[in-house]
C-alpha positions as CSV (number, residue, x, y, z in Angstrom):
1,M,-113.3,-12.8,95.1
2,F,-114.3,-9.2,96.2
3,T,-117.0,-9.2,93.4
4,L,-118.5,-12.5,94.3
5,A,-118.4,-10.8,97.9
6,C,-120.2,-7.6,96.8
7,A,-123.1,-10.0,94.8
8,L,-123.3,-12.3,97.5
9,V,-124.0,-9.4,99.9
10,A,-126.3,-8.0,97.6
11,A,-128.8,-11.1,97.0
12,V,-128.7,-12.3,100.6
13,M,-130.0,-8.4,101.7
14,W,-132.6,-8.2,99.0
15,V,-134.0,-12.0,99.0
16,G,-133.9,-11.5,102.7
17,L,-135.9,-8.5,102.7
18,L,-138.8,-10.2,100.9
19,L,-138.6,-13.1,103.2
20,A,-139.0,-11.3,106.2
21,P,-141.9,-12.6,108.4
22,W,-143.0,-9.0,109.1
23,R,-143.1,-7.8,105.2
24,P,-142.0,-4.1,105.5
25,W,-142.2,-4.1,101.8
26,S,-145.8,-5.1,101.3
27,T,-149.2,-2.7,101.5
28,R,-151.5,-4.7,103.9
29,E,-151.3,-2.4,106.5
30,R,-154.2,0.5,104.6
31,L,-157.1,2.0,105.4
32,E,-159.6,3.2,103.1
33,A,-162.7,5.7,103.4
34,D,-166.1,3.8,103.9
35,P,-168.1,6.4,101.8
36,A,-171.1,4.9,103.4
37,A,-170.1,6.5,106.6
38,E,-172.6,9.5,107.1
39,G,-174.1,11.1,109.6
40,V,-171.5,9.9,112.3
41,D,-171.4,11.7,115.7
42,L,-167.8,12.8,116.1
43,A,-168.5,15.1,119.0
44,G,-166.0,13.3,121.2
45,I,-163.3,14.3,118.5
46,T,-161.0,17.8,118.7
47,V,-159.1,18.6,115.3
48,L,-155.9,20.4,116.1
49,I,-154.4,22.1,113.2
50,P,-151.0,24.2,113.2
51,A,-151.0,26.2,110.5
52,R,-148.1,28.4,109.3
53,N,-148.3,30.0,106.1
54,E,-151.0,28.0,104.7
55,A,-153.6,30.4,102.9
56,D,-153.4,28.1,99.6
57,V,-154.5,24.8,101.2
58,I,-156.2,25.7,104.7
59,G,-159.5,26.2,103.0
60,S,-159.5,22.9,101.2
61,V,-158.6,21.2,104.8
62,L,-161.4,22.6,106.4
63,A,-164.0,22.0,103.8
64,G,-162.7,18.5,103.8
65,L,-163.8,18.5,107.4
66,Q,-167.0,19.9,107.6
67,A,-168.3,16.5,105.5
68,Q,-166.5,14.6,108.4
69,G,-169.6,14.1,110.6
70,K,-171.5,16.0,113.1
71,G,-170.4,17.5,116.0
72,L,-166.6,17.8,115.2
73,Q,-164.7,20.2,116.9
74,I,-161.6,22.1,115.2
75,I,-159.0,24.2,116.4
76,V,-156.5,26.2,114.0
77,V,-153.7,27.5,115.6
78,D,-152.0,29.7,113.4
79,D,-148.6,30.1,113.9
80,Q,-147.3,33.8,113.2
81,S,-148.6,33.7,109.8
82,G,-147.7,36.0,107.2
83,D,-150.9,35.6,104.7
84,A,-154.4,34.8,105.4
85,T,-154.6,31.6,106.8
86,A,-156.2,33.0,109.8
87,A,-158.6,34.7,108.1
88,I,-159.7,31.9,105.8
89,A,-160.0,29.5,108.8
90,A,-162.2,31.7,111.0
91,S,-164.7,32.0,108.0
92,F,-165.2,28.1,108.6
93,P,-168.3,27.3,111.1
94,H,-167.5,25.5,114.1
95,T,-164.0,26.3,113.5
96,R,-161.6,28.4,116.3
97,V,-158.5,30.2,115.6
98,I,-155.8,30.6,118.3
99,S,-153.4,33.2,117.5
100,G,-150.2,32.0,118.3
101,E,-147.3,32.9,120.4
102,P,-144.1,33.7,119.6
103,L,-141.6,30.7,119.4
104,P,-139.9,30.1,122.4
105,P,-136.2,28.7,122.8
106,G,-135.9,24.6,122.2
107,W,-139.5,24.2,120.7
108,A,-140.0,23.0,116.8
109,G,-142.8,25.5,115.5
110,K,-144.5,22.6,115.0
111,L,-145.1,21.0,118.2
112,W,-145.0,24.9,120.6
113,A,-148.7,25.6,117.8
114,L,-149.9,22.3,119.3
115,E,-148.9,22.7,122.8
116,Q,-150.6,26.1,122.7
117,G,-153.8,24.3,120.8
118,S,-154.0,21.3,123.3
119,R,-154.8,23.5,125.6
120,H,-158.1,24.4,124.6
121,V,-159.1,20.5,123.9
122,Q,-161.7,19.1,125.9
123,T,-163.0,16.1,123.9
124,P,-161.8,12.6,124.4
125,M,-159.9,12.4,121.4
126,T,-158.0,14.8,119.6
127,L,-157.0,14.5,115.6
128,L,-153.6,16.0,115.2
129,L,-153.7,16.8,111.2
130,D,-151.4,18.7,109.6
131,A,-152.5,21.8,107.2
132,D,-151.8,20.7,104.2
133,I,-153.5,17.3,104.8
134,Q,-157.2,16.7,103.3
135,L,-159.4,14.3,104.5
136,Q,-161.5,12.5,101.9
137,H,-165.1,11.8,102.6
138,G,-166.0,8.7,105.0
139,L,-162.3,8.9,106.4
140,L,-161.8,9.9,110.0
141,P,-165.6,8.2,111.0
142,T,-163.5,5.1,109.5
143,L,-160.3,5.9,111.4
144,L,-162.7,6.0,114.6
145,E,-164.2,2.4,113.9
146,H,-160.8,1.1,113.0
147,K,-159.3,2.6,116.3
148,R,-162.2,1.3,118.3
149,R,-162.3,-2.5,116.8
150,E,-158.8,-2.7,117.4
151,Q,-158.2,-1.1,120.5
152,R,-155.6,1.3,120.0
153,Q,-154.8,4.2,121.9
154,L,-153.0,5.9,118.8
155,V,-153.7,5.1,115.4
156,S,-152.5,7.2,112.6
157,L,-152.2,6.9,108.0
158,M,-149.6,7.9,106.3
159,A,-150.8,10.6,103.5
160,D,-150.7,10.2,99.7
161,L,-148.3,12.9,98.6
162,R,-149.4,14.4,95.5
163,R,-147.4,12.8,91.9
164,T,-147.6,16.0,89.4
165,S,-143.9,16.0,88.0
166,F,-141.6,13.3,86.6
167,W,-139.5,13.9,89.9
168,D,-142.9,13.2,92.2
169,R,-143.1,10.1,90.8
170,L,-139.6,9.2,91.1
171,L,-139.2,10.0,94.6
172,L,-142.3,10.2,96.5
173,P,-143.5,6.7,96.4
174,V,-140.0,5.7,97.3
175,F,-140.5,7.8,100.5
176,V,-143.4,5.9,101.8
177,Y,-141.0,2.7,100.7
178,Y,-138.1,3.9,102.9
179,F,-140.3,4.9,105.5
180,K,-141.5,1.2,105.7
181,L,-138.3,-0.2,105.7
182,L,-136.9,1.8,108.3
183,Y,-140.3,1.0,110.4
184,P,-141.7,-1.7,109.7
185,F,-145.5,-1.5,110.0
186,A,-146.2,-4.7,111.3
187,L,-143.7,-4.4,114.0
188,S,-144.4,-0.9,114.7
189,N,-148.3,-2.1,115.5
190,S,-147.2,-4.9,117.4
191,R,-146.8,-4.9,121.0
192,H,-143.3,-4.8,120.6
193,R,-141.6,-1.7,121.9
194,A,-138.4,-1.8,120.1
195,V,-140.3,-0.3,117.0
196,A,-142.6,2.2,117.1
197,A,-143.6,4.8,114.0
198,A,-146.8,7.2,113.2
199,A,-147.3,9.7,110.5
200,G,-147.3,13.1,111.5
201,G,-150.2,14.3,109.2
202,C,-152.8,12.5,110.5
203,I,-153.1,11.2,114.1
204,L,-155.8,9.8,116.4
205,V,-154.9,10.0,119.9
206,D,-156.5,9.9,123.0
207,T,-156.6,12.9,125.0
208,D,-155.7,11.9,128.1
209,V,-152.6,9.7,126.6
210,L,-151.3,12.7,125.4
211,H,-151.7,14.6,128.9
212,R,-150.3,11.1,130.4
213,I,-147.1,11.1,128.6
214,G,-146.4,14.8,128.7
215,A,-146.6,15.8,125.6
216,F,-145.7,18.3,124.1
217,A,-143.4,19.6,126.0
218,S,-142.0,16.2,126.6
219,L,-141.1,16.3,122.7
220,R,-140.5,19.9,122.2
221,D,-137.5,19.8,120.1
222,A,-138.0,17.0,118.1
223,L,-137.9,17.0,114.7
224,I,-139.2,13.9,113.5
225,D,-142.0,14.2,116.1
226,D,-144.4,11.9,114.8
227,C,-142.4,9.0,115.9
228,T,-140.8,10.1,118.8
229,L,-144.7,10.9,120.1
230,A,-145.6,6.8,119.1
231,R,-142.7,5.8,120.7
232,Q,-143.3,7.7,124.0
233,V,-146.9,6.1,123.6
234,K,-145.6,2.4,123.7
235,Q,-143.2,3.4,126.2
236,A,-146.2,4.3,128.5
237,G,-148.0,0.5,127.8
238,Y,-150.2,1.7,125.1
239,R,-150.9,0.3,121.7
240,T,-150.6,2.5,118.1
241,W,-151.3,1.5,114.7
242,L,-149.8,2.8,111.4
243,G,-150.8,2.0,107.7
244,L,-151.3,3.7,104.4
245,S,-154.3,5.6,102.6
246,R,-155.1,7.0,99.8
247,D,-158.2,8.9,101.4
248,V,-155.4,10.8,103.4
249,V,-154.2,13.3,100.8
250,S,-151.4,15.7,100.9
251,L,-152.3,19.0,99.0
252,R,-148.6,20.3,99.5
253,P,-147.3,20.7,95.7
254,Y,-143.2,19.4,95.1
255,G,-143.2,19.5,91.9
256,S,-139.2,19.9,91.4
257,L,-136.1,18.0,92.6
258,G,-135.5,20.9,94.7
259,S,-138.3,21.2,96.8
260,I,-138.5,17.2,97.6
261,H,-134.8,17.5,98.4
262,Q,-135.7,20.5,100.9
263,M,-138.6,17.9,102.3
264,V,-135.6,15.3,102.6
265,A,-132.9,17.0,103.7
266,R,-134.5,18.8,106.9
267,S,-134.7,15.7,108.8
268,A,-132.3,12.9,107.3
269,F,-129.3,13.7,108.9
270,T,-131.5,13.5,112.5
271,Q,-133.1,10.3,111.7
272,L,-129.2,9.1,111.5
273,G,-128.9,10.6,115.3
274,Y,-126.5,12.9,113.7
275,S,-123.9,10.5,113.6
276,T,-121.2,10.4,111.0
277,G,-120.5,7.0,111.6
278,M,-123.9,6.2,110.8
279,L,-124.0,8.2,107.5
280,L,-120.9,6.2,106.3
281,L,-122.5,2.8,107.2
282,V,-125.9,3.8,105.5
283,T,-123.3,5.0,102.1
284,A,-121.6,1.6,102.0
285,V,-125.2,-0.3,102.6
286,F,-126.5,1.6,99.7
287,A,-123.4,1.3,97.4
288,L,-123.8,-2.7,98.4
289,A,-127.5,-2.9,97.8
290,Y,-128.2,-0.4,94.5
291,G,-124.4,0.0,93.0
292,A,-123.5,-4.0,93.4
293,P,-126.4,-5.6,91.4
294,L,-126.3,-3.0,88.2
295,A,-122.2,-3.3,87.8
296,L,-122.1,-6.5,88.1
297,L,-125.1,-7.9,85.9
298,A,-122.7,-9.0,83.1
299,S,-119.6,-9.7,85.3
300,P,-118.2,-13.4,84.7
301,H,-119.1,-15.8,87.4
302,V,-121.3,-13.5,89.6
303,W,-123.9,-12.4,87.6
304,P,-126.3,-14.8,88.3
305,L,-126.4,-13.3,92.0
306,A,-126.7,-9.8,90.8
307,W,-129.6,-10.4,88.8
308,T,-131.2,-12.5,91.6
309,A,-129.7,-9.4,93.5
310,W,-131.6,-6.8,90.8
311,A,-135.0,-8.9,90.6
312,A,-135.8,-9.2,94.4
313,M,-135.1,-5.3,94.7
314,T,-137.5,-4.5,91.7
315,V,-140.4,-7.0,93.4
316,S,-139.8,-5.7,96.6
317,Y,-140.7,-2.3,95.2
318,L,-144.2,-3.2,93.1
319,P,-146.5,-3.7,95.7
320,M,-145.7,-0.3,96.7
321,L,-146.3,1.1,92.8
322,R,-149.7,-0.6,92.3
323,Y,-151.1,0.8,95.6
324,Y,-150.4,4.4,94.4
325,R,-151.7,3.0,90.8
326,M,-148.4,3.4,89.0
327,S,-146.8,1.6,86.2
328,G,-144.6,-1.6,87.5
329,W,-141.5,0.0,84.7
330,W,-140.7,3.0,87.9
331,S,-139.2,0.2,89.6
332,L,-136.3,0.2,87.0
333,L,-135.4,3.7,88.2
334,L,-135.4,2.6,92.0
335,P,-131.3,2.9,91.9
336,L,-131.3,6.1,90.8
337,S,-133.9,7.2,93.3
338,A,-131.5,5.7,95.8
339,L,-128.8,7.4,94.8
340,L,-130.6,10.8,94.6
341,Y,-131.7,10.2,98.2
342,L,-128.4,9.0,99.9
343,G,-127.3,12.3,97.9
344,M,-130.0,14.5,100.0
345,T,-129.1,12.7,103.4
346,W,-125.4,14.0,102.4
347,S,-126.4,17.3,101.8
348,S,-128.8,17.3,105.4
349,A,-125.3,16.2,107.3
350,M,-123.2,19.2,105.6
351,R,-125.7,21.6,106.8
352,Y,-125.5,19.8,110.2
353,W,-121.8,20.3,110.1
354,R,-122.1,24.0,109.0
355,G,-124.4,24.4,112.0
356,V,-127.9,24.2,111.0
357,R,-129.5,21.4,112.8
358,S,-132.9,21.7,110.3
359,Q,-135.1,24.9,107.9
360,W,-138.3,24.8,107.8
361,K,-141.0,27.2,106.7
362,G,-138.9,30.3,107.0
363,R,-137.3,28.9,110.6
364,V,-133.6,27.5,110.8
365,Y,-133.0,25.5,113.8
366,S,-129.5,25.3,115.0
367,H,-127.5,22.6,117.1
């Protein structure tokens, strides 16, 4: 009876996911660069880049921005870097480098850098861009046109994460897949305020909206700052849009399981609200969703349900693999990816219980 219940719940979960009208597994919310978008006037946009020890990538990021169009203004906030980040940034035209002040108590480093840079923005729109995100030719004019056409006050794009190793291919597309399950883009892009999400690497937002909601001071200690920002924008009565893009490229190399673990563990338990109950619930859900189908594939009487769950699970992941031009065979390793992500979430919780809320870029954020 117990095995039947487990198989039935797993099948209902995965088939229900496929049939959900908001289609969280799909990749229909996307935006790619229009290569023909040349000579566009971007004088109404200031790019705001918080940068801490990004000498390896900041040059490529700024070079990509220079090719987007004319009139674009760029502000790089050097967040106490110990390398040549500031010198490299200063060598680019139309780029202003601001030396960041020491991090005050109660602030996350990225948000403090953005707060300092925002004081110098005088254009109608602000592009919040991470220092490792390169925009391909024509992407910014395309994003600007999309924002105007859809009449949104905040638009953002999920970056294409580099996949250079087995661990990258196993885990990084799943990261985007889980993000879409947790924050269905169709619901986030609707008028409903219950779901709000953004991708912090690339956000184009009306400057006056930022001022009206009190950002960045209003979310100064948020570790998941992008979704917090989107939620505040929607709660203030404005509209947002979030999509995927292969032309917003993350230059940050991961390559190893350890580096991906560091990226996930810094905010996984934060996503659960630091709740042990939620952690146990997520563990149970993962066990049912991924463990039960695999364990019961050959079990008498319940194997049809187990195979149904397994098939639906695999089908739900295929659109993400196709979008990132990866083989569908990777879908067979989805349970392994899930096990690793669950382990990273527990690791994040154990860090918190030891007094470390998050750790990133050489900074430790305590409770």
